C-alpha positions as MATLAB code, in Angstrom:
seq = 'XXXXXXXXXXXXXXXXXXXXXXXXXXXXXXXXXXXXXXXXXXXXXXXXXXXXXXXXXXXXXXXXXXXXXXXXXXXXXXXXX';
ca = [
     185.886    2.646   48.305;
     187.652    5.205   50.495;
     191.434    5.057   50.408;
     192.952    4.281   53.836;
     195.150    7.412   53.677;
     192.107    9.653   53.121;
     190.208    7.949   55.924;
     193.134    8.357   58.343;
     193.524   12.012   57.377;
     189.824   12.630   57.999;
     189.936   10.772   61.308;
     193.035   12.703   62.390;
     191.379   16.005   61.486;
     188.200   15.080   63.366;
     190.190   14.005   66.428;
     192.267   17.202   66.428;
     189.129   19.319   66.109;
     187.472   17.482   69.003;
     190.570   17.997   71.172;
     190.577   21.725   70.361;
     186.852   22.132   71.071;
     187.197   20.223   74.349;
     190.155   22.375   75.441;
     188.103   25.509   74.738;
     185.106   24.143   76.620;
     182.952   24.172   73.489;
     180.361   21.386   73.354;
     180.094   19.390   70.141;
     178.190   16.458   68.686;
     180.725   13.625   68.614;
     178.867   11.422   66.145;
     179.382   13.653   63.127;
     180.478   11.653   60.101;
     183.944   12.049   58.649;
     184.544   14.309   55.669;
     186.573   12.422   53.088;
     188.419   15.427   51.685;
     189.042   18.937   52.936;
     187.592   20.219   49.667;
     184.219   18.795   50.714;
     184.094   21.060   53.751;
     183.097   24.690   53.538;
     183.903   27.467   55.969;
     180.775   29.586   56.183;
     180.559   33.290   56.938;
     178.911   34.572   60.108;
     176.038   35.869   57.963;
     175.483   32.433   56.372;
     175.496   30.776   59.791;
     173.075   33.355   61.195;
     170.736   32.858   58.232;
     170.755   29.073   58.718;
     170.021   29.512   62.432;
     167.145   31.855   61.619;
     165.667   29.436   59.081;
     165.954   26.470   61.451;
     164.400   28.507   64.269;
     161.530   29.475   61.955;
     160.975   25.837   60.960;
     160.898   24.769   64.603;
     158.476   27.609   65.356;
     156.019   26.778   62.574;
     156.121   23.089   63.417;
     154.851   23.930   66.907;
     152.208   26.551   66.054;
     148.805   25.911   64.530;
     148.325   27.095   60.949;
     145.478   29.486   61.850;
     147.684   31.184   64.411;
     150.403   31.766   61.808;
     147.942   33.358   59.394;
     146.688   35.699   62.104;
     150.225   36.807   62.927;
     151.309   37.042   59.260;
     154.585   35.275   60.026;
     156.498   34.250   56.921;
     160.094   33.329   56.313;
     160.463   36.393   54.086;
     159.315   38.668   56.905;
     162.067   37.259   59.110;
     164.843   37.600   56.540;
];
């Protein structure tokens, strides 16, 4: 069971982050679950974020293209990284 103090801290952090993002005009998904402890969160580098975006974009791409078409174009995740 989550301690009330941890839950309140997580809720306060989430609320403060949402206020900051709103004030900066940055859209966000407001249904993100709470993180119980700060240690569970990880600040990622710009390179890590870019790599995740590239991988997700690739997955979206291959889910919308026929397999034969991919083979003809020789598109692989390795070729994109």
